[in-house]
C-alpha positions as CSV (number, residue, x, y, z in Angstrom):
1,M,104.6,87.1,138.3
2,F,101.4,85.5,139.6
3,Q,99.4,88.9,138.7
4,R,100.8,88.8,135.2
5,Q,99.8,85.2,134.6
6,Q,96.3,85.8,136.1
7,N,95.9,88.8,133.7
8,R,97.0,86.6,130.8
9,W,94.4,84.1,131.7
10,V,91.7,86.8,132.1
11,R,92.6,88.3,128.7
12,A,92.5,84.9,127.2
13,F,89.1,84.2,128.6
14,W,87.7,87.3,127.1
15,D,89.3,86.8,123.9
16,Y,87.7,83.3,123.4
17,L,84.4,84.5,124.8
18,F,84.3,87.2,122.1
19,I,85.4,84.9,119.3
20,T,82.9,82.3,120.4
21,V,79.9,84.8,120.6
22,G,81.1,86.2,117.2
23,C,81.2,82.8,115.6
24,G,77.7,82.1,116.8
25,S,76.4,85.3,115.3
26,I,77.9,84.4,112.0
27,A,76.5,81.0,111.9
28,W,73.1,82.2,112.9
29,A,73.2,84.6,109.9
30,V,74.1,81.7,107.6
31,V,71.4,79.2,108.8
32,G,68.8,81.6,109.6
33,F,69.0,84.3,106.9
34,F,71.3,83.3,104.1
35,Q,71.1,79.6,103.4
36,V,67.3,79.5,102.5
37,N,67.5,82.4,100.3
38,T,70.8,81.5,98.6
39,I,72.2,84.9,99.7
40,A,76.0,84.5,99.3
41,P,77.9,87.7,100.3
42,G,81.4,86.4,99.6
43,G,83.6,84.3,102.0
44,V,83.6,80.6,102.5
45,S,80.3,80.8,104.2
46,G,78.9,82.1,101.0
47,V,80.5,79.2,99.1
48,S,78.9,76.8,101.6
49,V,75.4,78.2,100.9
50,L,76.0,77.7,97.2
51,L,77.1,74.3,97.7
52,Y,74.1,73.5,99.8
53,K,71.9,74.9,97.1
54,L,73.6,72.7,94.4
55,F,74.3,69.5,96.0
56,Q,72.3,69.7,99.5
57,L,75.8,69.5,101.2
58,P,75.4,70.6,104.8
59,V,77.0,74.0,105.3
60,E,78.9,72.9,108.4
61,V,80.6,70.2,106.4
62,S,81.5,72.3,103.5
63,Y,82.7,75.1,105.6
64,L,85.0,73.0,107.5
65,A,86.2,71.0,104.4
66,I,87.2,74.2,102.6
67,N,88.7,76.1,105.6
68,I,91.0,73.2,107.0
69,P,93.0,72.8,103.7
70,L,93.3,76.6,103.5
71,F,94.5,76.7,107.1
72,L,97.1,74.1,106.5
73,L,98.3,75.7,103.2
74,G,98.5,79.0,105.1
75,I,100.8,77.5,107.7
76,L,103.0,76.1,105.0
77,L,103.1,79.4,103.0
78,L,102.5,82.1,105.4
79,G,103.9,80.6,108.7
80,K,101.9,80.4,112.0
81,S,101.3,84.2,112.3
82,F,97.5,83.9,112.1
83,G,97.7,81.5,115.1
84,F,95.5,79.2,116.9
85,K,92.6,81.6,117.3
86,T,91.8,81.5,113.5
87,F,91.7,77.7,113.8
88,Y,89.5,77.9,116.9
89,G,87.1,80.3,115.1
90,T,86.9,78.1,112.0
91,V,86.0,74.9,114.1
92,V,83.6,76.9,116.4
93,I,81.5,78.3,113.4
94,S,81.3,74.7,112.0
95,I,80.0,73.6,115.2
96,F,77.4,76.3,115.6
97,L,76.4,75.7,112.0
98,R,75.6,72.1,113.1
99,L,73.9,72.9,116.4
100,I,71.8,75.9,115.4
101,P,68.3,74.9,113.9
102,H,68.1,75.4,110.2
103,V,64.9,77.5,110.3
104,S,64.3,80.6,108.3
105,M,63.9,83.6,110.3
106,T,62.0,85.7,107.8
107,N,60.3,85.3,104.4
108,N,61.3,88.8,103.4
109,V,64.6,88.4,101.3
110,L,65.5,92.1,101.7
111,L,65.3,91.7,105.6
112,A,67.2,88.4,105.2
113,A,70.0,90.2,103.5
114,L,70.1,93.2,105.9
115,I,69.8,91.3,109.2
116,G,72.0,88.4,108.1
117,G,74.6,91.0,106.9
118,G,74.2,92.8,110.2
119,L,74.8,89.6,112.3
120,T,77.7,88.6,110.1
121,G,79.4,91.9,110.4
122,L,78.8,92.0,114.2
123,G,80.3,88.6,114.5
124,L,83.4,89.4,112.3
125,G,83.9,92.5,114.3
126,L,83.9,90.6,117.6
127,V,86.3,88.1,116.1
128,F,88.6,90.8,114.8
129,T,88.8,92.8,117.9
130,R,90.4,89.9,119.6
131,G,93.1,89.5,117.1
132,A,91.6,86.6,115.2
133,T,90.0,85.9,111.9
134,T,87.6,83.2,110.7
135,G,90.0,82.0,108.1
136,G,88.2,81.7,104.7
137,T,88.7,84.0,101.7
138,D,90.9,86.5,103.5
139,L,93.3,83.7,104.2
140,L,93.0,82.5,100.5
141,A,93.6,86.0,99.3
142,A,96.8,86.1,101.4
143,I,98.0,82.9,99.9
144,L,97.3,84.1,96.4
145,N,99.2,87.2,97.1
146,R,102.3,85.0,97.5
147,F,101.8,83.9,93.9
148,F,100.6,87.3,92.6
149,P,102.7,89.9,94.5
150,S,101.8,92.7,92.2
151,M,98.2,92.4,93.2
152,K,97.2,93.7,96.7
153,T,95.7,91.4,99.1
154,Q,92.5,93.5,99.4
155,H,92.0,93.6,95.7
156,L,92.4,89.7,95.5
157,L,89.7,89.4,98.3
158,L,87.3,91.7,96.5
159,M,87.8,89.6,93.4
160,I,87.0,86.3,95.2
161,D,84.1,87.8,97.0
162,G,82.9,89.2,93.7
163,V,83.0,85.8,92.1
164,V,81.0,84.3,94.9
165,V,78.4,87.1,94.8
166,V,77.9,86.7,91.0
167,S,77.7,82.9,91.4
168,S,74.8,83.3,93.8
169,G,72.7,84.9,91.1
170,I,73.9,82.2,88.7
171,V,73.0,79.3,91.0
172,N,69.6,80.6,92.0
173,Q,68.9,81.8,88.4
174,Q,68.0,85.1,89.6
175,V,69.7,88.6,89.3
176,E,67.9,89.6,92.3
177,T,69.9,87.0,94.4
178,A,73.2,88.5,93.4
179,L,71.9,92.0,94.2
180,L,70.8,90.8,97.6
181,S,74.2,89.2,98.2
182,V,75.8,92.6,97.3
183,I,73.4,94.4,99.9
184,A,74.4,91.8,102.5
185,L,78.1,92.3,101.7
186,V,77.8,96.0,102.0
187,T,76.0,95.6,105.2
188,I,78.7,93.3,106.5
189,V,81.4,95.9,105.8
190,R,79.6,98.7,107.4
191,M,78.8,96.7,110.5
192,V,82.4,95.6,110.9
193,D,83.5,99.1,110.7
194,A,81.0,100.1,113.3
195,V,82.2,97.3,115.6
196,L,85.9,98.1,115.2
197,D,85.6,101.8,115.2
198,G,82.8,102.2,117.8
199,F,79.2,103.0,117.4
200,L,79.7,106.1,119.5
201,A,82.8,107.4,117.7
202,A,83.7,110.9,118.8
203,K,84.2,114.2,116.9
204,A,87.4,116.2,117.1
205,F,86.9,120.1,116.7
206,W,89.9,122.1,115.5
207,I,88.8,125.7,116.0
208,I,90.9,128.7,114.9
209,T,89.4,131.8,116.6
210,D,90.2,135.3,117.8
211,F,88.7,134.5,121.1
212,P,90.2,131.4,122.5
213,D,89.8,132.1,126.1
214,R,86.1,132.7,125.8
215,V,85.5,129.6,123.6
216,S,87.4,127.5,126.0
217,G,85.6,129.0,129.0
218,R,82.2,128.0,127.4
219,I,83.4,124.6,126.6
220,L,84.5,124.0,130.1
221,E,81.4,125.4,131.6
222,E,78.8,124.0,129.4
223,L,80.2,120.7,128.1
224,D,82.4,119.9,130.9
225,R,85.0,119.1,128.5
226,G,88.7,120.0,128.4
227,A,90.5,121.7,125.3
228,T,94.1,122.1,124.4
229,M,95.0,125.7,123.4
230,M,97.8,126.5,120.9
231,K,99.0,129.7,119.4
232,G,98.6,130.2,115.6
233,K,99.4,132.8,112.9
234,G,97.3,133.5,109.8
235,A,99.5,133.1,106.7
236,Y,97.6,135.8,104.7
237,T,96.8,138.3,107.5
238,Q,99.8,137.6,109.6
239,G,97.6,138.0,112.6
240,D,97.9,136.0,115.8
241,K,95.1,133.4,116.3
242,G,94.1,131.0,119.0
243,V,94.0,127.2,118.1
244,L,91.9,124.9,120.1
245,L,91.5,121.2,119.9
246,C,88.5,119.6,121.6
247,V,87.1,116.2,121.3
248,V,83.5,115.6,122.3
249,E,80.8,112.9,122.0
250,R,78.4,112.9,119.0
251,Y,75.5,114.1,121.2
252,E,77.6,117.2,122.0
253,I,78.2,118.2,118.5
254,V,75.2,120.5,118.4
255,K,76.0,122.3,121.6
256,M,79.6,122.8,120.3
257,R,78.3,124.5,117.1
258,R,75.9,126.6,119.1
259,I,78.8,127.8,121.4
260,M,80.8,128.8,118.2
261,R,77.8,130.7,116.7
262,E,77.4,132.7,119.9
263,V,81.2,133.4,120.8
264,D,82.8,133.7,117.3
265,P,80.6,133.0,114.1
266,Q,83.7,134.1,112.1
267,A,85.7,131.2,113.6
268,F,87.4,128.8,111.1
269,M,86.3,125.3,112.5
270,I,87.2,121.8,111.3
271,V,85.2,118.8,112.5
272,A,86.7,115.3,112.0
273,D,85.7,111.8,112.8
274,V,87.7,110.2,115.8
275,H,87.5,106.4,116.1
276,E,89.4,105.9,119.2
277,V,89.9,108.3,122.2
278,Y,91.8,107.4,125.4
279,G,91.9,109.6,128.4
280,E,89.8,111.3,131.1
281,G,86.2,111.4,130.0
282,F,86.6,108.8,127.4
283,T,87.9,105.2,127.1
284,A,90.3,103.9,129.6
285,Q,93.2,102.2,128.1
């Protein structure tokens, strides 16, 4: 019982540490890269940037002012499933937006879009890995989905973010600003994927060969990797084939291809992305 309680506290510590660091990264992106250049890559943070440009309303004030009603409306319509972590993330971002010096980190707007997008994506990824969100437009999209059930939540979210991106160009009276917001949004999405899937995502090799023993032997000897061997049969030739499944790190891909060229250049080989691997030689559960 005590051990279980202790593990729960340790897990909670890491959850809120990751959420806090993620929120800090998002806030730094807003005040250091987006705000001064009116780059608004969707989300409530993007709306806050636009409100600052229009009315000089502090971003931390508008961010909290928009998110709290959304959070309360979410509780009313969606229940408490999104939990306290989302509320915590919303408040912490607002605090960071207040505490971090509002100093532009670069005069290059393209760098601002790329670095700001990277920092935002990194922050969101860290938050998402701990089972939380930062509220904002994803919560608004979930709420709208209750009123427009025929529209998917992700489509509603895309529409909302699209409106924010287009608005950035209108507010700043420059088409380039909207394009920079698009660049930042794409960077955010790619970075979130990288954080959630892992920067070092592995590769799975499905190998259909006439020489399974020789192939598996070379894999064991040169890559120090295991492989699963199965029996297969060609539909056209009706001949027996060996089928191997082997998962390797990215840096081992070239070695694996070289082994196959040397052992069986006629082998049929499928290489697929693997985002999560658990077991010996890879991530521990």
